[in-house]
C-alpha positions as CSV (number, residue, x, y, z in Angstrom):
1,M,0.0,0.0,0.0
2,E,1.3,3.4,-1.0
3,S,1.5,6.0,1.7
4,N,1.4,9.8,1.7
5,F,3.4,9.9,4.9
6,S,7.0,9.6,6.0
7,L,8.0,8.4,9.4
8,V,11.5,9.0,10.7
9,K,12.9,8.1,14.2
10,K,14.1,11.2,16.1
11,G,15.2,10.2,19.6
12,D,12.3,8.9,21.7
13,Y,9.8,10.2,19.1
14,Y,9.1,9.7,15.4
15,F,8.8,12.6,13.0
16,L,5.6,12.2,10.9
17,R,5.4,14.2,7.7
18,E,2.6,14.2,5.2
19,L,4.1,14.3,1.7
20,T,1.1,15.9,0.0
21,Y,-1.0,19.0,0.7
22,P,-1.6,20.2,3.5
23,H,1.9,18.9,4.6
24,L,1.2,18.0,8.2
25,K,4.2,17.6,10.5
26,A,4.0,16.0,13.9
27,F,6.2,14.4,16.6
28,V,4.6,11.1,17.6
29,H,5.4,8.6,20.3
30,I,4.4,5.2,18.8
31,D,5.9,2.8,21.4
32,R,2.5,2.5,23.1
33,K,-0.7,0.8,22.1
34,I,-2.3,4.2,21.2
35,P,0.2,6.6,19.5
36,I,0.7,9.9,21.3
37,I,1.1,13.0,19.2
38,K,3.4,15.6,20.9
39,E,3.3,18.5,18.3
40,I,1.3,19.2,15.2
41,D,2.0,21.8,12.5
42,F,1.1,22.5,8.9
43,D,3.4,23.9,6.3
44,D,0.5,25.2,4.2
45,K,-2.4,27.5,5.0
46,C,-5.5,25.3,4.9
47,S,-9.0,25.2,6.2
48,V,-10.1,23.5,9.4
49,S,-11.8,20.7,7.4
50,E,-8.5,20.1,5.4
51,K,-6.6,19.9,8.7
52,E,-9.2,17.5,10.1
53,N,-9.0,15.3,7.1
54,A,-5.1,15.3,7.3
55,L,-5.3,14.3,11.0
56,K,-7.7,11.4,10.2
57,E,-5.4,10.2,7.4
58,A,-2.5,10.4,9.9
59,E,-4.4,8.4,12.4
60,I,-5.1,5.6,9.9
61,F,-1.5,5.6,8.9
62,L,-0.3,5.3,12.5
63,Q,-2.8,2.6,13.3
64,N,-1.6,0.6,10.3
65,F,2.0,1.2,11.2
66,A,1.4,0.1,14.8
67,A,-0.4,-3.1,13.6
68,E,2.5,-4.0,11.4
69,K,5.1,-3.5,14.2
């Protein structure tokens, strides 16, 4: 399955980056059953609904990543 996200280990956290608009960035702790998002930022100006959709996509990506781990 192709992903619109990149996940890179940075110390105790992972840096999650959406590769397509609206370019969400977040620090995520995924060593637990439910991932914990420490910080969220967007590179692009976008509407609230676009941010909400990006967060939902990120949630699905993290759930799939945790299930494969």
